[in-house]
DOKE-781665 format. One record per residue (C-alpha): residue number from 1; x, y, z; chain. Coordinates in Angstrom, 2 decimals. Example, Ala and Ser with C-alpha at 12.3 -4.5 7.8 and 13.67 -1.06 7.14 Angstrom:
2
PT     n        xx        yy        zz   chain
PT     1     12.30     -4.50      7.80       A
PT     2     13.67     -1.06      7.14       A
***
This chain:
65
PT     n        xx        yy        zz   chain
PT     1    -13.65   -266.04    -74.52       A
PT     2    -14.13   -265.96    -78.62       A
PT     3    -11.38   -265.09    -80.67       A
PT     4    -10.40   -261.49    -82.38       A
PT     5     -9.07   -261.20    -85.34       A
PT     6     -6.98   -257.52    -85.72       A
PT     7     -6.85   -255.45    -88.05       A
PT     8     -3.02   -256.31    -88.63       A
PT     9     -5.02   -259.15    -91.40       A
PT    10     -3.77   -259.73    -94.67       A
PT    11     -7.51   -261.91    -95.18       A
PT    12     -5.36   -264.24    -97.10       A
PT    13     -7.86   -266.84    -96.13       A
PT    14     -6.46   -269.68    -94.18       A
PT    15     -8.60   -269.23    -91.00       A
PT    16    -11.91   -269.16    -92.57       A
PT    17    -12.33   -272.75    -93.43       A
PT    18    -10.52   -274.22    -90.42       A
PT    19    -13.49   -272.69    -88.94       A
PT    20    -16.45   -275.56    -87.64       A
PT    21    -18.96   -272.86    -86.79       A
PT    22    -18.45   -270.88    -89.53       A
PT    23    -17.98   -267.36    -87.31       A
PT    24    -14.97   -266.40    -89.45       A
PT    25    -16.53   -264.02    -91.86       A
PT    26    -15.45   -260.88    -93.69       A
PT    27    -15.96   -257.70    -92.88       A
PT    28    -15.35   -253.94    -93.77       A
PT    29    -11.80   -253.99    -93.69       A
PT    30    -10.75   -258.19    -92.33       A
PT    31    -11.81   -261.08    -90.96       A
PT    32    -13.80   -260.86    -88.65       A
PT    33    -15.46   -263.54    -85.85       A
PT    34    -18.91   -263.50    -84.90       A
PT    35    -17.79   -263.94    -80.89       A
PT    36    -21.65   -265.56    -80.18       A
PT    37    -20.39   -268.47    -83.18       A
PT    38    -17.22   -268.82    -81.69       A
PT    39    -16.71   -271.99    -79.15       A
PT    40    -12.46   -271.35    -79.74       A
PT    41    -13.21   -274.78    -81.34       A
PT    42    -14.11   -277.24    -78.17       A
PT    43    -15.54   -280.20    -79.25       A
PT    44    -13.23   -279.91    -82.92       A
PT    45     -9.80   -279.29    -81.75       A
PT    46     -7.66   -279.58    -79.41       A
PT    47     -6.94   -275.68    -79.65       A
PT    48     -8.94   -272.62    -82.20       A
PT    49     -7.78   -273.98    -85.19       A
PT    50     -7.83   -270.01    -86.99       A
PT    51     -4.56   -269.22    -84.80       A
PT    52     -2.70   -272.55    -85.74       A
PT    53     -3.56   -271.51    -88.98       A
PT    54     -2.94   -267.75    -89.02       A
PT    55      0.63   -266.67    -90.68       A
PT    56      0.53   -263.75    -89.43       A
PT    57     -0.18   -264.38    -85.93       A
PT    58     -3.35   -261.82    -85.56       A
PT    59     -5.87   -263.80    -83.97       A
PT    60     -5.79   -264.32    -80.26       A
PT    61     -8.21   -265.34    -77.69       A
PT    62    -10.24   -262.17    -76.02       A
PT    63     -9.40   -262.55    -71.79       A
PT    64    -12.38   -262.85    -69.84       A
PT    65    -13.07   -260.31    -67.47       A
***
């Protein structure tokens, strides 16, 4: 379940330096998460750090099917 950044992202840059896998980059209009790189911070942190540092709560884990 990779992290997903909603369109309400304000591009504040808080999440980018926190990602241990360099999975977050600037997309066409807002930051996006590369699902092939996102590991939900497993092996680095207890929970996804991008979610923890986001000041507007626009990042969530994609539900599994």
